[in-house]
Backbone as CSV, one residue per row, in Angstrom:
resi,resn,N_x,N_y,N_z,CA_x,CA_y,CA_z,C_x,C_y,C_z
1,MET,116.920,165.227,70.864,115.675,165.425,70.155,115.878,166.023,68.782
2,LYS,116.748,167.055,68.675,116.846,167.794,67.434,118.188,167.565,66.746
3,SER,118.771,166.430,66.922,120.116,166.213,66.415,120.144,165.246,65.252
4,SER,119.243,165.446,64.275,119.232,164.542,63.137,120.462,164.755,62.260
5,ASN,121.298,165.701,62.635,122.554,165.968,61.931,122.317,166.197,60.440
6,PRO,121.707,167.368,60.070,121.374,167.623,58.680,122.574,167.586,57.753
7,MET,123.772,167.796,58.276,124.960,167.777,57.428,125.207,166.396,56.819
8,LEU,124.612,165.357,57.415,124.822,164.005,56.902,123.814,163.609,55.829
9,ARG,122.839,164.437,55.544,121.730,163.979,54.716,122.118,163.737,53.268
10,ASP,123.022,164.522,52.706,123.501,164.232,51.353,124.305,162.943,51.331
11,LYS,125.065,162.701,52.392,125.820,161.455,52.490,124.871,160.266,52.508
12,VAL,123.759,160.403,53.241,122.755,159.341,53.280,122.208,159.077,51.886
13,LEU,121.945,160.131,51.130,121.433,159.971,49.775,122.401,159.194,48.905
14,ARG,123.688,159.515,48.999,124.679,158.799,48.186,124.765,157.331,48.589
15,GLN,124.737,157.071,49.902,124.814,155.696,50.371,123.601,154.895,49.937
16,SER,122.432,155.527,49.947,121.215,154.809,49.581,121.240,154.405,48.118
17,ARG,121.871,155.211,47.283,121.970,154.851,45.866,122.853,153.628,45.670
18,VAL,123.921,153.553,46.482,124.813,152.404,46.384,124.100,151.135,46.826
19,GLN,123.290,151.244,47.889,122.628,150.077,48.450,121.431,149.629,47.627
20,ALA,120.880,150.515,46.818,119.624,150.231,46.145,119.705,149.004,45.246
21,GLY,120.851,148.754,44.661,120.980,147.619,43.765,120.846,146.284,44.452
22,GLU,120.969,146.270,45.777,120.895,145.023,46.519,119.468,144.690,46.930
23,HIS,118.507,145.538,46.590,117.142,145.358,47.062,116.185,145.365,45.872
24,THR,115.137,144.602,45.975,114.107,144.611,44.933,113.054,145.665,45.247
25,ALA,112.699,145.825,46.516,111.721,146.841,46.909,112.427,148.180,47.075
26,VAL,111.830,149.231,46.533,112.457,150.548,46.579,111.576,151.525,47.343
27,MET,112.201,152.578,47.809,111.533,153.627,48.565,110.566,154.407,47.676
28,THR,109.414,154.792,48.242,108.455,155.640,47.530,108.071,156.812,48.425
29,VAL,107.595,157.888,47.794,107.129,159.043,48.556,105.905,158.656,49.382
30,ASP,104.962,157.916,48.776,103.757,157.505,49.496,104.102,156.639,50.706
31,GLY,105.062,155.738,50.532,105.471,154.887,51.646,106.069,155.697,52.775
32,THR,106.853,156.711,52.431,107.456,157.569,53.451,106.392,158.380,54.178
33,LEU,105.421,158.907,53.429,104.343,159.676,54.056,103.508,158.803,54.988
34,THR,103.295,157.549,54.602,102.569,156.623,55.477,103.320,156.423,56.778
35,LYS,104.622,156.286,56.679,105.433,156.046,57.881,105.521,157.287,58.756
36,VAL,105.647,158.460,58.140,105.711,159.666,58.974,104.362,159.913,59.631
37,SER,103.271,159.565,58.951,101.938,159.693,59.558,101.820,158.766,60.764
38,LEU,102.338,157.541,60.619,102.320,156.592,61.731,103.128,157.124,62.910
39,LEU,104.315,157.654,62.630,105.159,158.199,63.702,104.478,159.366,64.411
40,ILE,103.816,160.225,63.646,103.132,161.370,64.244,101.981,160.901,65.127
41,MET,101.223,159.899,64.663,100.114,159.385,65.473,100.612,158.754,66.770
42,ILE,101.706,157.992,66.679,102.288,157.400,67.891,102.760,158.503,68.837
43,MET,103.452,159.474,68.297,103.961,160.573,69.112,102.815,161.338,69.772
44,ALA,101.753,161.599,69.009,100.610,162.335,69.558,99.917,161.543,70.663
45,GLY,99.792,160.227,70.469,99.168,159.397,71.489,99.966,159.382,72.780
46,VAL,101.283,159.241,72.668,102.143,159.235,73.856,102.149,160.619,74.504
47,ALA,102.123,161.674,73.666,102.091,163.040,74.200,100.824,163.284,75.008
48,THR,99.707,162.716,74.551,98.459,162.847,75.299,98.589,162.213,76.682
49,TYR,99.240,161.057,76.718,99.466,160.383,78.010,100.316,161.248,78.941
50,SER,101.454,161.746,78.445,102.342,162.521,79.324,101.707,163.867,79.691
51,TRP,100.925,164.428,78.781,100.192,165.674,79.095,99.265,165.433,80.284
52,ASN,98.471,164.367,80.211,97.532,164.076,81.294,98.259,163.751,82.596
53,ALA,99.404,163.054,82.485,100.169,162.721,83.683,100.690,163.970,84.373
54,VAL,101.085,164.960,83.567,101.603,166.208,84.133,100.472,167.105,84.618
55,ALA,99.421,167.230,83.808,98.346,168.171,84.127,97.385,167.647,85.185
56,HIS,97.169,166.322,85.216,96.141,165.779,86.100,96.639,164.664,87.009
57,GLY,97.907,164.281,86.897,98.431,163.198,87.716,98.638,163.614,89.160
58,SER,98.958,162.646,89.987,99.131,162.907,91.419,100.315,163.831,91.698
59,MET,101.337,163.750,90.824,102.515,164.605,91.012,102.326,165.971,90.369
60,GLY,101.318,166.077,89.513,101.028,167.345,88.869,102.183,167.854,88.024
61,ILE,102.350,169.172,88.038,103.366,169.810,87.208,104.771,169.389,87.603
62,GLY,104.926,168.869,88.811,106.237,168.442,89.274,106.790,167.253,88.525
63,SER,105.922,166.495,87.830,106.384,165.331,87.076,106.901,165.697,85.694
64,ALA,106.778,166.970,85.317,107.142,167.386,83.964,108.607,167.107,83.657
65,ASN,109.490,167.422,84.617,110.920,167.233,84.362,111.272,165.785,84.077
66,THR,110.568,164.862,84.710,110.834,163.441,84.488,110.592,163.074,83.035
67,TYR,109.456,163.504,82.508,109.117,163.187,81.126,109.984,163.978,80.143
68,MET,110.224,165.240,80.461,111.015,166.072,79.543,112.451,165.580,79.462
69,MET,113.071,165.347,80.613,114.463,164.919,80.625,114.605,163.485,80.122
70,GLY,113.729,162.601,80.597,113.817,161.210,80.166,113.580,161.051,78.679
71,GLY,112.446,161.568,78.210,112.129,161.455,76.782,113.110,162.211,75.909
72,GLY,113.482,163.424,76.359,114.378,164.248,75.559,115.762,163.655,75.413
73,LEU,116.333,163.191,76.507,117.704,162.672,76.461,117.781,161.341,75.708
74,ILE,116.817,160.448,75.963,116.833,159.176,75.230,116.575,159.423,73.741
75,GLY,115.652,160.338,73.448,115.398,160.690,72.052,116.623,161.273,71.378
76,LEU,117.389,162.077,72.127,118.607,162.662,71.577,119.616,161.585,71.206
77,VAL,119.789,160.610,72.099,120.714,159.511,71.827,120.261,158.718,70.601
78,LEU,118.972,158.406,70.536,118.446,157.646,69.391,118.637,158.417,68.089
79,SER,118.434,159.730,68.133,118.582,160.520,66.912,120.025,160.544,66.421
80,PHE,120.990,160.565,67.351,122.391,160.500,66.950,122.706,159.146,66.299
81,VAL,122.174,158.079,66.882,122.401,156.740,66.313,121.844,156.670,64.899
82,ILE,120.612,157.171,64.708,119.992,157.125,63.377,120.743,158.015,62.395
83,ALA,121.198,159.183,62.868,121.909,160.102,61.975,123.178,159.473,61.413
84,PHE,123.891,158.722,62.243,125.144,158.127,61.799,124.962,156.733,61.204
85,LYS,123.843,156.087,61.520,123.528,154.775,60.940,122.089,154.807,60.451
86,PRO,121.845,155.418,59.291,120.479,155.610,58.792,119.672,154.321,58.674
87,GLN,120.338,153.193,58.432,119.618,151.932,58.311,118.940,151.539,59.612
88,MET,119.390,152.108,60.740,118.789,151.810,62.032,117.442,152.499,62.226
89,ALA,117.106,153.408,61.320,115.826,154.111,61.444,114.654,153.145,61.412
90,ALA,114.775,152.058,60.656,113.690,151.081,60.575,113.389,150.460,61.932
91,VAL,114.396,150.417,62.807,114.234,149.829,64.141,113.967,150.895,65.202
92,LEU,114.599,152.046,65.051,114.595,153.041,66.129,113.631,154.203,65.919
93,ALA,113.023,154.334,64.744,112.150,155.480,64.485,110.940,155.489,65.421
94,ILE,110.338,154.332,65.654,109.167,154.279,66.540,109.556,154.556,67.994
95,PRO,110.625,153.924,68.536,111.055,154.319,69.887,111.380,155.807,69.993
96,PHE,111.956,156.373,68.938,112.242,157.808,68.928,110.954,158.608,69.027
97,ALA,109.928,158.216,68.254,108.648,158.924,68.301,108.017,158.831,69.691
98,ILE,108.160,157.683,70.346,107.635,157.519,71.705,108.337,158.474,72.671
99,CYS,109.656,158.547,72.576,110.419,159.458,73.438,110.027,160.907,73.191
100,GLU,109.865,161.270,71.921,109.464,162.640,71.603,108.074,162.937,72.143
101,GLY,107.183,161.943,72.087,105.848,162.132,72.625,105.850,162.389,74.118
102,LEU,106.666,161.623,74.853,106.783,161.838,76.295,107.245,163.255,76.601
103,MET,108.244,163.701,75.852,108.786,165.022,76.077,107.799,166.115,75.662
104,LEU,107.211,165.981,74.475,106.338,167.038,73.957,105.084,167.211,74.796
105,GLY,104.512,166.099,75.268,103.323,166.215,76.100,103.603,166.995,77.373
106,ALA,104.742,166.699,78.004,105.110,167.403,79.234,105.429,168.865,78.956
107,VAL,106.203,169.120,77.916,106.547,170.505,77.560,105.285,171.306,77.256
108,SER,104.381,170.709,76.494,103.144,171.412,76.123,102.301,171.725,77.346
109,ALA,102.225,170.780,78.286,101.456,171.019,79.510,102.052,172.166,80.320
110,VAL,103.377,172.213,80.391,104.042,173.295,81.131,103.772,174.643,80.480
111,TYR,103.898,174.704,79.162,103.628,175.962,78.461,102.169,176.381,78.634
112,GLN,101.255,175.415,78.547,99.835,175.713,78.725,99.572,176.274,80.121
113,TYR,100.302,175.750,81.098,100.134,176.182,82.487,100.794,177.538,82.720
114,ALA,101.962,177.742,82.114,102.756,178.934,82.413,102.446,180.122,81.509
115,ALA,101.971,179.873,80.305,101.751,180.968,79.358,100.262,181.334,79.293
116,TYR,99.548,180.838,78.299,98.114,181.123,78.204,97.403,179.883,77.677
117,PRO,96.100,179.726,77.953,95.399,178.455,77.743,95.440,177.888,76.332
118,ASP,95.474,178.735,75.313,95.398,178.240,73.940,96.749,178.196,73.233
119,ILE,97.838,178.308,73.974,99.143,178.395,73.324,99.484,177.134,72.536
120,VAL,99.120,175.972,73.072,99.444,174.719,72.386,98.656,174.613,71.087
121,LEU,97.369,174.931,71.129,96.548,174.901,69.916,97.106,175.843,68.863
122,HIS,97.465,177.042,69.272,98.017,178.021,68.331,99.346,177.536,67.746
123,ALA,100.189,176.923,68.588,101.479,176.412,68.108,101.279,175.282,67.102
124,VAL,100.323,174.405,67.372,100.029,173.300,66.439,99.533,173.848,65.105
125,LEU,98.595,174.791,65.156,98.045,175.354,63.923,99.121,176.082,63.117
126,LEU,99.977,176.827,63.801,101.058,177.525,63.101,102.050,176.535,62.487
127,THR,102.346,175.464,63.217,103.262,174.446,62.698,102.695,173.796,61.437
128,VAL,101.418,173.437,61.484,100.764,172.837,60.316,100.731,173.839,59.157
129,GLY,100.380,175.085,59.456,100.290,176.092,58.412,101.620,176.370,57.732
130,VAL,102.667,176.525,58.536,103.998,176.780,57.972,104.479,175.568,57.170
131,SER,104.253,174.369,57.692,104.698,173.147,57.009,104.016,173.007,55.659
132,PHE,102.711,173.208,55.631,101.954,173.088,54.372,102.384,174.167,53.386
133,SER,102.590,175.382,53.887,103.013,176.482,53.005,104.377,176.205,52.393
134,MET,105.320,175.702,53.205,106.659,175.403,52.691,106.615,174.251,51.687
135,PHE,105.719,173.288,51.931,105.574,172.203,50.961,105.092,172.740,49.618
136,LEU,104.101,173.622,49.644,103.581,174.184,48.395,104.644,175.018,47.684
137,LEU,105.389,175.807,48.448,106.445,176.623,47.851,107.514,175.746,47.206
138,TRP,107.846,174.629,47.852,108.817,173.697,47.266,108.211,172.957,46.079
139,ARG,106.983,172.488,46.231,106.342,171.672,45.195,106.191,172.427,43.886
140,PHE,105.875,173.722,43.962,105.654,174.510,42.759,106.894,175.290,42.329
141,GLY,108.024,174.969,42.912,109.295,175.520,42.460,109.583,176.932,42.880
142,VAL,108.790,177.492,43.772,109.068,178.843,44.261,110.366,178.832,45.075
143,ILE,110.543,177.777,45.861,111.797,177.562,46.594,112.499,176.368,45.974
144,ARG,113.682,176.573,45.479,114.454,175.493,44.870,115.604,175.112,45.804
145,VAL,115.704,173.836,46.082,116.755,173.349,46.982,118.027,173.134,46.167
146,THR,119.003,173.992,46.400,120.291,173.902,45.719,121.360,173.475,46.721
147,ASP,122.537,173.153,46.207,123.647,172.779,47.093,124.011,173.931,48.028
148,ARG,123.984,175.140,47.501,124.311,176.305,48.330,123.281,176.482,49.443
149,MET,122.018,176.310,49.078,120.966,176.448,50.080,121.121,175.397,51.174
150,ARG,121.418,174.162,50.776,121.614,173.102,51.771,122.753,173.461,52.722
151,SER,123.843,173.955,52.177,125.000,174.298,53.007,124.660,175.391,54.004
152,VAL,123.956,176.434,53.536,123.620,177.564,54.403,122.633,177.140,55.484
153,VAL,121.555,176.472,55.081,120.504,176.106,56.039,121.015,175.070,57.035
154,CYS,121.708,174.048,56.540,122.220,173.012,57.447,123.282,173.580,58.388
155,GLY,124.099,174.501,57.887,125.084,175.149,58.749,124.412,175.978,59.832
156,ALA,123.360,176.702,59.452,122.623,177.503,60.428,121.937,176.613,61.463
157,MET,121.359,175.503,61.004,120.718,174.561,61.927,121.743,174.002,62.914
158,GLY,122.914,173.660,62.394,123.961,173.146,63.265,124.384,174.175,64.303
159,GLY,124.465,175.432,63.882,124.833,176.495,64.815,123.796,176.685,65.903
160,VAL,122.520,176.672,65.523,121.450,176.813,66.514,121.466,175.640,67.487
161,PHE,121.682,174.443,66.960,121.732,173.261,67.818,122.856,173.384,68.846
162,LEU,124.015,173.859,68.416,125.136,174.027,69.345,124.822,175.072,70.413
163,VAL,124.132,176.157,70.015,123.742,177.182,70.985,122.818,176.587,72.041
164,TYR,121.843,175.783,71.594,120.910,175.167,72.543,121.619,174.154,73.444
165,MET,122.543,173.390,72.886,123.279,172.423,73.697,124.139,173.144,74.734
166,LEU,124.788,174.237,74.330,125.589,175.023,75.269,124.708,175.598,76.372
167,SER,123.542,176.092,75.978,122.603,176.648,76.948,122.154,175.579,77.937
168,PHE,121.918,174.357,77.426,121.489,173.247,78.275,122.576,172.894,79.302
169,VAL,123.818,172.824,78.848,124.928,172.489,79.748,125.124,173.589,80.788
170,LEU,125.074,174.842,80.356,125.283,175.960,81.276,124.181,176.046,82.325
171,SER,122.976,175.552,81.979,121.862,175.630,82.923,122.132,174.829,84.194
172,PHE,122.981,173.793,84.086,123.319,173.005,85.264,124.167,173.811,86.255
173,PHE,124.783,174.890,85.754,125.619,175.736,86.612,124.925,177.061,86.928
174,GLY,123.628,177.115,86.617,122.865,178.321,86.905,123.193,179.483,86.004
175,VAL,123.713,179.190,84.796,124.102,180.243,83.859,123.209,180.165,82.622
176,GLN,122.786,181.313,82.121,121.998,181.368,80.895,122.686,182.247,79.868
177,ILE,122.589,181.846,78.601,123.070,182.721,77.535,122.171,183.947,77.515
178,PRO,122.738,185.138,77.630,121.905,186.342,77.785,121.041,186.642,76.566
179,MET,119.863,187.136,76.845,118.933,187.754,75.893,118.164,186.781,74.988
180,ILE,118.778,185.706,74.504,118.084,184.891,73.500,116.877,184.159,74.074
181,HIS,116.841,183.957,75.391,115.699,183.279,75.996,114.691,184.262,76.582
182,GLY,114.999,185.553,76.493,114.109,186.557,77.061,113.031,186.979,76.086
183,ASN,112.142,187.873,76.558,111.041,188.339,75.719,111.307,189.708,75.116
184,GLY,112.586,190.096,75.116,112.956,191.348,74.468,113.044,191.195,72.957
185,ILE,113.427,192.265,72.306,113.515,192.255,70.846,114.501,191.197,70.362
186,ILE,115.636,191.067,71.041,116.644,190.085,70.618,116.115,188.666,70.804
187,GLY,115.475,188.397,71.938,114.936,187.068,72.193,113.863,186.680,71.191
188,ILE,112.946,187.599,70.914,111.886,187.336,69.944,112.469,187.202,68.540
189,GLY,113.431,188.077,68.224,114.068,187.987,66.909,114.818,186.682,66.720
190,PHE,115.470,186.201,67.784,116.184,184.930,67.706,115.212,183.792,67.423
191,SER,114.092,183.742,68.143,113.102,182.691,67.920,112.534,182.758,66.509
192,ALA,112.245,183.967,66.034,111.708,184.122,64.682,112.719,183.646,63.639
193,LEU,113.997,183.961,63.861,115.041,183.526,62.930,115.148,182.006,62.902
194,VAL,115.094,181.377,64.068,115.178,179.917,64.125,114.000,179.288,63.400
195,ILE,112.803,179.871,63.546,111.628,179.349,62.849,111.824,179.413,61.339
196,VAL,112.388,180.505,60.859,112.656,180.633,59.415,113.639,179.557,58.959
197,ILE,114.699,179.345,59.732,115.702,178.330,59.378,115.074,176.941,59.351
198,VAL,114.287,176.631,60.388,113.661,175.307,60.452,112.648,175.137,59.319
199,ALA,111.927,176.202,58.982,110.968,176.127,57.876,111.680,175.784,56.568
200,PHE,112.824,176.394,56.322,113.584,176.069,55.116,114.148,174.651,55.184
201,MET,114.427,174.172,56.410,114.888,172.801,56.560,113.825,171.819,56.098
202,LEU,112.556,172.194,56.248,111.476,171.335,55.764,111.584,171.101,54.261
203,THR,111.916,172.149,53.508,112.028,171.975,52.050,113.183,171.045,51.703
204,ILE,114.253,171.085,52.502,115.373,170.165,52.285,114.938,168.735,52.571
205,ASP,114.112,168.547,53.604,113.577,167.219,53.902,112.689,166.722,52.764
206,PHE,111.800,167.603,52.270,110.932,167.212,51.156,111.777,166.795,49.954
207,ASP,112.806,167.594,49.679,113.656,167.319,48.519,114.445,166.030,48.704
208,LEU,114.917,165.790,49.928,115.664,164.562,50.215,114.795,163.334,49.971
209,ILE,113.578,163.363,50.499,112.664,162.227,50.321,112.375,161.996,48.845
210,TYR,112.144,163.083,48.115,111.843,162.969,46.684,113.030,162.390,45.921
211,ARG,114.223,162.905,46.199,115.401,162.436,45.467,115.756,160.995,45.818
212,MET,115.574,160.620,47.086,115.854,159.247,47.473,114.892,158.273,46.791
213,SER,113.625,158.668,46.712,112.647,157.790,46.063,112.908,157.697,44.559
214,LYS,113.240,158.812,43.922,113.531,158.796,42.484,114.845,158.081,42.193
215,GLY,115.748,158.088,43.170,117.033,157.429,42.980,117.006,155.945,43.257
216,GLY,115.831,155.403,43.597,115.719,153.969,43.829,116.317,153.504,45.129
217,ALA,116.221,154.337,46.165,116.743,153.940,47.481,115.974,152.729,48.001
218,PRO,116.612,151.898,48.827,115.920,150.717,49.356,114.711,151.108,50.199
219,LYS,113.761,150.212,50.266,112.481,150.454,50.950,112.677,150.894,52.399
220,ALA,113.676,150.321,53.062,113.899,150.631,54.476,114.224,152.103,54.705
221,MET,114.709,152.795,53.662,115.058,154.200,53.827,113.835,155.091,53.973
222,GLU,112.649,154.547,53.744,111.435,155.308,54.028,111.390,155.712,55.498
223,TRP,111.891,154.824,56.371,111.909,155.134,57.790,112.858,156.283,58.092
224,TYR,113.982,156.333,57.368,114.907,157.447,57.595,114.281,158.764,57.131
225,GLY,113.639,158.738,55.959,112.971,159.942,55.475,111.893,160.411,56.437
226,ALA,111.122,159.461,56.978,110.073,159.803,57.940,110.668,160.364,59.221
227,PHE,111.758,159.757,59.676,112.444,160.235,60.881,112.952,161.661,60.686
228,ALA,113.620,161.912,59.561,114.178,163.241,59.297,113.084,164.301,59.298
229,LEU,111.949,163.993,58.660,110.852,164.947,58.601,110.238,165.156,59.985
230,LEU,110.117,164.083,60.759,109.554,164.202,62.110,110.423,165.093,62.990
231,VAL,111.741,164.930,62.911,112.650,165.756,63.709,112.422,167.235,63.412
232,THR,112.314,167.577,62.148,112.138,168.975,61.768,110.786,169.502,62.221
233,LEU,109.744,168.694,62.107,108.408,169.121,62.546,108.379,169.362,64.055
234,VAL,109.020,168.482,64.807,109.072,168.646,66.268,109.809,169.933,66.622
235,TRP,110.942,170.151,65.950,111.706,171.370,66.231,110.880,172.610,65.907
236,LEU,110.165,172.599,64.786,109.342,173.738,64.397,108.265,174.003,65.448
237,TYR,107.613,172.956,65.928,106.579,173.113,66.953,107.162,173.703,68.237
238,MET,108.322,173.214,68.645,108.950,173.725,69.864,109.287,175.210,69.737
239,GLU,109.771,175.604,68.558,110.102,177.016,68.361,108.857,177.882,68.338
240,MET,107.752,177.335,67.810,106.491,178.074,67.831,106.051,178.317,69.271
241,LEU,106.163,177.284,70.106,105.818,177.448,71.524,106.668,178.535,72.174
242,ARG,107.973,178.497,71.924,108.870,179.486,72.533,108.508,180.902,72.092
243,LEU,108.273,181.064,70.794,107.966,182.397,70.281,106.643,182.910,70.845
244,LEU,105.622,182.078,70.851,104.321,182.499,71.370,104.411,182.836,72.854
245,ALA,105.182,182.052,73.608,105.340,182.321,75.042,106.038,183.662,75.261
246,LYS,107.057,183.941,74.472,107.765,185.223,74.596,106.837,186.388,74.276
247,LEU,106.056,186.241,73.208,105.146,187.315,72.808,104.060,187.535,73.868
248,SER,103.524,186.438,74.410,102.448,186.574,75.397,102.955,187.202,76.688
249,SER,104.215,186.982,77.025,104.757,187.530,78.279,105.010,189.032,78.184
250,ARG,104.937,189.584,76.992,105.109,191.033,76.816,103.818,191.809,77.051
251,ASP,102.688,191.088,77.074,101.396,191.750,77.240,101.258,192.354,78.629
């Protein structure tokens, strides 16, 4: 789900410049926003289906793992394929959004059931608010995306991803990485730190889309830009859910 491999994004930009001369149609910011809007609508529609299947289906909450594991694992594989072959985004971005929708709907239903009734609404509003704020900060030059910033943020994202992957593997053996998943100060601080990292990743996505469009990248790369932004938005929403759940469990 979250393996868009941010370390490859500058490489994608360089490759797109090389390919641009072979195409008459070029990437635009508006075209990318249209595609990311389409992906979000597809994801939201599928999430509504999986939410209802988990919350009101015959299997109830017991069906959550099917949607979470199925959608999450297939989405993870698709994201790796797109990360290493960006041109495949034009074909795989929509299937990826469908997989993410299956997973997110089930995850959201579980959190709504296990935490408090409005947690999903609050997570959505916080995700939208943080995303819009980071866009404004980037747009008006308050946050400038430099090579150093890309290295630090992408390195931090890679580290967090490895921690989550290790945690996922260890869970099969009944082992958890201590403290980071708990509702103590360290657990809450870890979630808050990840949210900050992911928020800064949004500015890198905005900058990537802008530079690719100004650099005359081929039209098909709009799908890659939309995919990259969707991955970051999904990750931000998931971290919001985790943080809110940790905070609510302290009450």
